[in-house]
C-alpha positions in Angstrom: -46.3 86.9 -59.3 -43.9 85.3 -57.4 -46.0 84.1 -54.0 -42.9 84.6 -52.0 -43.5 88.5 -51.6 -46.8 90.3 -51.0 -49.0 92.2 -53.5 -48.1 96.3 -53.0 -52.1 97.9 -52.6 -52.9 101.4 -53.4 -53.0 101.9 -50.2 -49.4 100.9 -49.4 -48.1 102.8 -52.6 -49.5 106.0 -51.8 -46.9 106.3 -48.4 -44.2 107.0 -51.3 -43.7 109.4 -54.1 -42.3 108.1 -57.3 -38.8 109.7 -58.1 -37.8 109.6 -61.9 -34.4 108.1 -61.4 -32.4 107.4 -65.1 -32.4 104.3 -67.4 -30.5 102.0 -69.4 -30.7 99.1 -72.3 -31.1 95.7 -70.1 -32.4 92.1 -70.7 -34.9 91.2 -68.2 -32.7 88.9 -66.5 -30.7 91.9 -65.2 -33.8 93.7 -64.8 -35.7 91.3 -63.0 -32.2 90.9 -60.6 -31.8 94.7 -59.6 -35.4 95.2 -58.9 -35.5 92.0 -56.8 -32.8 93.5 -54.5 -35.5 96.0 -53.2 -37.1 93.1 -51.6 -34.1 92.8 -49.4 -34.2 92.9 -45.7 -30.7 93.0 -44.5 -30.2 93.9 -41.5 -26.7 95.5 -42.3 -27.3 97.2 -45.4 -31.0 98.3 -44.8 -33.2 99.6 -47.4 -35.0 103.1 -47.1 -36.4 102.9 -50.7 -38.3 100.8 -53.0 -37.4 100.4 -56.2 -40.0 100.7 -59.8 -38.5 99.9 -63.1 -40.5 100.2 -66.3 -38.9 97.8 -69.5 -39.8 98.7 -72.6 -38.5 97.1 -75.5 -35.6 96.5 -73.1 -34.7 99.6 -72.0 -35.1 100.7 -68.5 -36.6 103.6 -66.8 -35.8 103.4 -63.4 -37.5 105.0 -60.1 -37.3 105.0 -56.7 -40.4 104.2 -54.8 -39.8 107.3 -51.8 -41.3 107.1 -48.7 -42.9 110.6 -47.7 -41.3 110.6 -44.5 -37.9 109.4 -45.5 -34.8 110.5 -43.4 -31.9 110.8 -45.5 -30.4 112.7 -42.5 -30.4 109.7 -40.4 -29.3 107.2 -42.9 -26.1 109.0 -43.4 -25.2 109.4 -40.0 -24.9 105.4 -40.0 -21.6 105.8 -42.5 -20.5 109.0 -40.9 -20.2 107.3 -37.3 -18.9 104.4 -38.4 -16.7 104.7 -41.9 -15.5 100.9 -41.4 -18.8 100.1 -43.2 -17.5 101.4 -46.4 -14.6 98.6 -46.4 -17.1 96.1 -45.5 -19.1 97.5 -49.2 -16.0 96.9 -50.9 -15.9 93.6 -49.8 -19.4 92.8 -50.5 -18.7 93.8 -54.2 -14.7 91.9 -53.9 -15.9 88.2 -52.7 -18.6 87.5 -54.9 -16.8 88.8 -58.1 -14.0 86.7 -57.7 -15.9 83.6 -56.5 -18.0 83.5 -59.4 -14.9 83.8 -61.3 -12.9 81.4 -60.0 -16.1 78.8 -60.3 -16.1 79.8 -63.8 -12.5 79.5 -64.6 -12.1 76.1 -63.2 -15.7 74.5 -64.8 -15.6 72.9 -68.6 -19.0 74.1 -69.9 -18.1 71.7 -72.4 -18.6 68.8 -70.5 -20.5 69.4 -67.3 -23.8 67.9 -66.5 -27.2 70.3 -67.1 -27.0 70.2 -63.1 -24.0 71.5 -62.7 -25.0 73.9 -65.2 -27.7 74.7 -63.4 -25.9 75.2 -60.4 -23.3 77.8 -61.9 -26.5 79.8 -63.5 -27.8 80.2 -60.0 -24.8 81.2 -58.6 -24.2 83.7 -61.3 -27.4 84.8 -60.9 -27.0 85.2 -57.1 -23.5 86.7 -57.5 -24.7 89.4 -59.5 -27.3 90.5 -57.3 -25.3 90.5 -54.1 -23.1 92.7 -56.2 -25.4 95.2 -57.6 -27.1 95.2 -53.9 -23.6 97.3 -53.2 -25.0 99.9 -56.1 -28.0 100.5 -54.0 -26.7 101.3 -51.3 -23.8 103.6 -52.6 -27.0 105.3 -54.6 -28.5 106.2 -51.2 -25.6 107.4 -49.9 -25.1 109.3 -52.6 -28.6 111.2 -52.2 -27.3 111.5 -48.6 -24.5 113.6 -49.3 -26.2 115.2 -51.8 -29.4 116.2 -49.7 -27.0 117.2 -47.0 -24.3 119.3 -48.6 -28.2 120.8 -50.5 -29.1 122.1 -47.2 -25.8 122.8 -45.7 -25.1 125.6 -48.9 -28.2 126.5 -49.6 -28.3 129.5 -51.2 -24.8 129.7 -51.9 -24.0 130.6 -55.6 -21.1 127.5 -55.1 -23.1 125.1 -54.1 -23.2 122.9 -57.2 -19.3 124.1 -57.3 -18.9 122.2 -53.9 -20.6 119.0 -54.3 -19.2 118.1 -57.8 -15.9 118.7 -56.0 -16.4 117.2 -52.5 -16.9 113.5 -54.9 -13.4 113.5 -56.3 -11.3 110.7 -54.9 -7.4 110.8 -54.8 -6.6 107.7 -57.4 -7.8 107.4 -61.3 -10.9 106.0 -62.0 -10.6 102.6 -64.3 -11.9 105.0 -67.4 -9.0 107.4 -66.9 -6.8 104.5 -66.3 -7.7 102.7 -69.3 -7.3 106.4 -71.5 -3.8 106.7 -70.0 -2.4 103.6 -70.7 -3.4 104.0 -74.6 -2.5 107.3 -74.5 0.8 106.4 -72.9 1.7 103.3 -75.4 0.3 105.9 -78.5 3.0 108.5 -77.6 5.9 105.4 -77.5 4.5 104.4 -80.9 5.0 108.1 -81.8 8.4 108.5 -80.7 9.8 105.3 -82.3 10.0 103.4 -78.9 7.8 100.8 -79.9 6.6 99.7 -83.3 3.8 97.7 -83.7 4.5 94.3 -84.9 7.2 94.7 -81.6 6.2 91.6 -79.0 6.2 94.6 -76.3 3.8 96.1 -78.0 1.5 93.3 -78.1 2.0 92.2 -74.8 1.3 96.0 -74.0 -2.1 95.2 -75.8 -2.9 92.3 -74.2 -2.3 93.8 -70.8 -4.8 96.6 -71.3 -7.0 93.7 -72.8 -6.8 91.6 -70.0 -7.6 94.3 -67.3 -10.0 96.7 -69.3 -12.0 95.1 -71.8 -15.1 94.6 -70.2 -15.7 98.3 -68.5 -17.6 98.9 -71.8 -20.1 95.7 -71.2 -23.7 96.7 -69.3 -26.8 95.2 -68.8 -27.0 94.8 -72.5 -25.7 94.3 -75.9 -22.6 95.8 -75.4 -19.5 94.2 -76.9 -16.4 93.8 -74.7 -13.3 95.2 -76.4 -11.0 93.3 -78.6 -6.9 93.2 -79.0 -7.9 94.4 -82.6 -10.4 97.3 -81.1 -7.3 98.3 -79.0 -4.8 98.5 -81.6 -7.6 100.6 -83.4 -7.6 103.0 -80.5 -3.8 103.5 -80.2 -3.6 104.4 -83.9 -5.8 107.0 -83.8 -3.9 108.4 -80.7 -0.8 108.5 -82.8 -2.6 110.3 -85.3 -3.6 112.7 -82.9 -1.2 114.3 -79.6 -1.2 111.7 -77.3 1.2 113.7 -74.8 -1.7 116.4 -74.6 -4.0 113.9 -73.8 -1.6 112.3 -71.3 -0.9 116.0 -69.7 -4.6 116.8 -70.1 -6.1 114.0 -67.9 -3.0 114.2 -65.3 -3.7 118.6 -65.3 -8.0 118.2 -65.1 -7.2 115.6 -62.0 -4.5 117.5 -60.1 -6.8 120.5 -60.7 -10.0 118.8 -59.4 -7.8 117.4 -56.0 -6.7 121.0 -55.5 -9.7 122.5 -56.0 -11.2 120.1 -53.5 -8.5 120.5 -50.9 -9.0 124.1 -51.1 -12.9 123.7 -50.5 -12.2 121.3 -47.6 -10.0 123.7 -45.8 -13.0 125.7 -45.0 -15.3 123.0 -44.0 -15.7 122.2 -39.8 -15.2 118.5 -38.9 -18.6 117.3 -39.9 -18.5 118.6 -43.1 -14.9 117.0 -43.7 -16.6 113.5 -42.7 -19.0 113.7 -45.3 -16.9 115.0 -47.8 -14.7 112.2 -47.2 -17.8 109.9 -47.6 -18.4 111.2 -50.8 -15.1 110.7 -52.2 -15.4 107.3 -51.0 -18.8 106.4 -52.3 -17.5 107.6 -55.8 -14.4 105.5 -55.4 -16.6 102.7 -54.4 -19.1 103.5 -57.7 -16.4 103.3 -60.3 -15.2 99.6 -58.6 -18.7 98.5 -58.6 -19.0 99.2 -62.7 -15.8 97.9 -62.9 -16.5 94.7 -60.8 -20.5 93.9 -61.9 -19.1 94.6 -65.6 -16.3 92.2 -65.4 -19.0 89.6 -63.7 -21.3 89.8 -66.4 -18.2 89.5 -69.2 -17.4 85.9 -67.6 -21.0 85.4 -67.1 -21.8 85.1 -70.6 -20.2 82.0 -71.4 -23.0 80.6 -69.4 -25.8 82.3 -71.4 -23.9 81.1 -74.5 -23.7 77.1 -73.7 -27.2 77.3 -72.3 -28.3 78.5 -75.8 -26.2 75.7 -77.4 -27.6 72.7 -75.2 -31.4 74.1 -75.7 -31.3 75.2 -79.3 -32.7 78.6 -78.5 -31.4 82.1 -79.2 -28.8 83.4 -76.4 -31.6 86.8 -76.5 -34.4 84.6 -75.5 -32.6 82.8 -72.4 -31.7 86.6 -71.3 -35.2 87.5 -71.2 -35.3 84.8 -68.5 -36.1 85.2 -65.0 -33.3 82.8 -63.7 -35.7 80.4 -62.3 -36.7 79.9 -66.0 -33.2 79.9 -67.2 -32.9 76.6 -64.5 -36.5 75.4 -66.1 -35.2 75.6 -69.4 -32.0 73.9 -69.4 -34.4 70.9 -67.3 -36.7 70.8 -70.8 -39.8 72.6 -69.5 -42.4 74.6 -70.8 -41.4 78.3 -71.3 -44.1 80.6 -72.0 -42.7 82.5 -75.4 -45.6 85.0 -75.4 -44.8 86.1 -71.8 -41.4 86.6 -72.3 -41.7 89.0 -75.3 -44.5 90.5 -73.6 -42.5 91.4 -70.5 -39.4 92.8 -72.7 -41.7 95.0 -74.7 -43.7 96.5 -71.8 -43.9 95.6 -68.5 -43.4 97.1 -65.3 -41.9 95.7 -61.6 -42.4 97.5 -58.3 -40.3 96.2 -55.1 -39.8 97.2 -51.5 -38.6 94.6 -48.8 -40.8 91.9 -48.6 -43.3 93.4 -51.4 -42.7 92.9 -55.5 -45.7 93.1 -57.9 -45.5 93.0 -61.7 -47.7 94.9 -64.1 -48.4 93.6 -67.8 -50.8 94.3 -70.6 -54.0 96.5 -69.3 -52.7 96.7 -65.8 -49.4 97.9 -66.9 -51.3 101.0 -69.2 -53.5 101.9 -66.3 -50.5 102.0 -63.4 -48.3 103.9 -65.9 -51.5 106.5 -66.8 -52.2 107.1 -63.2 -48.9 107.1 -61.3 -46.3 107.5 -64.3 -47.6 110.6 -66.4 -46.8 114.2 -66.0 -47.0 117.7 -67.2 -44.5 119.2 -69.7 -42.7 121.9 -68.6 -44.1 125.0 -71.1 -41.3 127.5 -70.0 -38.6 125.7 -72.3 -36.4 126.0 -69.3 -35.0 123.1 -67.4 -32.8 123.4 -64.2 -30.1 120.8 -63.1 -27.2 120.3 -61.0 -23.7 121.3 -62.5 -21.9 118.5 -63.2 -19.0 120.3 -65.4 -19.0 124.3 -65.9 -19.4 125.6 -69.0 -22.0 126.8 -72.1 -22.8 125.1 -75.5 -25.6 125.1 -77.9 -26.8 123.1 -80.8 -29.0 120.0 -81.9 -30.4 117.7 -79.8 -29.7 114.2 -80.1 -31.9 111.7 -77.6 -30.1 108.8 -76.8 -30.8 105.9 -74.8 -28.5 103.2 -75.7 -25.6 101.8 -78.3 -28.6 101.0 -81.1 -28.7 104.4 -81.2 -25.2 105.9 -81.5 -24.7 106.4 -85.0 -27.2 109.5 -84.8 -24.7 111.5 -82.7 -22.3 114.2 -84.9 -20.3 116.8 -84.0 -21.3 119.7 -82.1 -24.6 117.7 -80.9 -26.1 118.1 -77.5 -26.3 114.5 -75.9 -29.7 114.0 -74.0 -29.4 110.9 -72.0 -31.0 109.5 -68.9 -27.4 108.2 -67.8 -24.3 107.2 -70.0 -22.2 104.1 -68.8 -18.4 103.1 -70.1 -19.7 102.1 -73.9 -21.1 106.0 -74.5 -17.0 106.8 -74.5 -17.4 106.3 -78.3 -19.6 109.3 -78.8 -18.8 111.3 -75.7 -16.4 113.0 -77.7 -18.5 114.6 -80.3 -21.0 115.9 -77.8 -20.9 119.6 -77.4 -22.4 119.2 -74.0 -24.7 116.8 -72.2 -28.4 116.9 -70.0 -29.5 113.8 -68.1 -31.9 112.5 -65.9 -29.7 110.6 -63.7 -28.6 113.2 -60.7 -26.5 111.7 -58.4 -23.2 112.7 -57.7 -21.3 109.2 -58.2 -23.5 108.5 -61.4 -21.2 107.9 -64.4 -22.1 111.0 -66.4 -21.6 113.1 -63.4 -18.3 112.1 -63.2 -17.2 111.3 -66.6 -18.2 114.9 -67.8 -15.7 116.4 -65.2 -13.1 113.9 -65.9 -13.1 115.0 -69.6 -14.5 118.8 -69.5 -17.5 118.4 -71.3 -19.9 120.6 -70.4 -23.0 118.6 -68.5 -26.5 119.3 -66.2 -27.6 116.4 -64.5 -30.7 115.6 -62.7 -33.2 117.0 -65.1 -36.2 114.6 -64.6 -38.0 113.0 -67.7 -35.5 115.3 -70.3 -35.4 112.3 -72.8 -39.0 112.5 -72.8 -39.4 116.0 -73.0 -36.7 116.8 -75.7 -36.9 115.2 -79.1 -33.7 114.6 -81.6 -33.3 118.3 -83.5 -34.6 120.2 -81.0 -32.0 123.3 -80.5 -30.9 123.7 -77.3 -28.8 125.9 -75.2 -26.7 124.6 -72.3 -25.8 126.9 -69.5 -23.4 124.6 -67.3 -22.8 127.7 -65.2 -25.6 127.9 -64.1 -27.4 124.7 -64.5 -30.1 125.6 -67.1 -30.9 124.0 -70.2 -32.8 126.0 -72.8 -35.4 125.0 -75.8 -34.5 128.0 -78.5 -37.4 128.6 -80.3 
């Protein structure tokens, strides 16, 4: 345990509810940084929650330490009354990302000293934490907006429809921009305007790669797309109907915007302000994911250089804390057993000024005491509609890319959350059921953008359903039913 933080007593923990949030495959390096963010005392961006994460075989399950006296309305008010704070959040994403990329691009990793490599590694760690802290703030804004509209339209049959449309923003997400760029290139090939061996085609492929290749990266082993990947994607589109895809993207987006305008026309001034905040939060969350993945993409070369110098596997280095990475470069002793244990099964709790980590028997005891739950015996699971529709099929519970090969056409995809690398299997899903429930969550946004029936905010569903279960997803009413 780091001595700069106070331990967390049972008495302090009793002030919180432990609320499941979602999960993702994650190296310990990023897991540690994401949780350290919850220890920050930042007067501009105050935290009203703590964080808890259970890392098991490099898959992190995230929870909020939710104060029992939490005031989401008060938290929301500061952003509604001062919308300029959203611009400052954007700067908090842009500046650390740009500064790190400028620094890594100007460094010659082959020749820099060990000391300079240590400084660069720590600069990367601090940049990642600065950028990822904005995601904590955006999640809290997301939940505050969700709480506001849940209370505002309680009992209204249109509530889920209202909530999912207030979160739409005028521009296209980075994912849709990438899809559109590929579909437009495929259409030009299909119409004979371009050929694959032309300089213009190859230039366009390079441009797309240089803009979007890192969008599928993340906190684990997600591989950036290559030029060859993009060429293969364009070929697949040519074999289909790229024009239909282009029109479909634009039609769904325009339909969402029109629906949003219709909803906002009946809102009062306060409701319109909160809706504007919701749309801006969605845009910034998309920008955060794009920037964070870009940061990780450019940071990969640091891990590779360290691995070469210390003659240790890169996976081992990514399962260290930042200060252990520095110690490793300095030739100091690293406890390999501890590194392995943490990645296999450990837990971190954190809130401002406090942090505690559990492993071994302490971890088992904490898990039994605080993280256990009774499975719903009714076989009916309620959530929020992210995209309407009805589907029935066999369940595939997928945690990360290591399990993508399980997914077959017509399956019901059951996830903690999705991320951009899931795009390769989303087209196979008849419907999605997800634990993450925020209006800006990737799964909420992507299901709406691509018209996949989806229910979100279904707590613990990846622990309840199992591969092969037959489920009916009624995403018109936000219910998933286990078919006996």
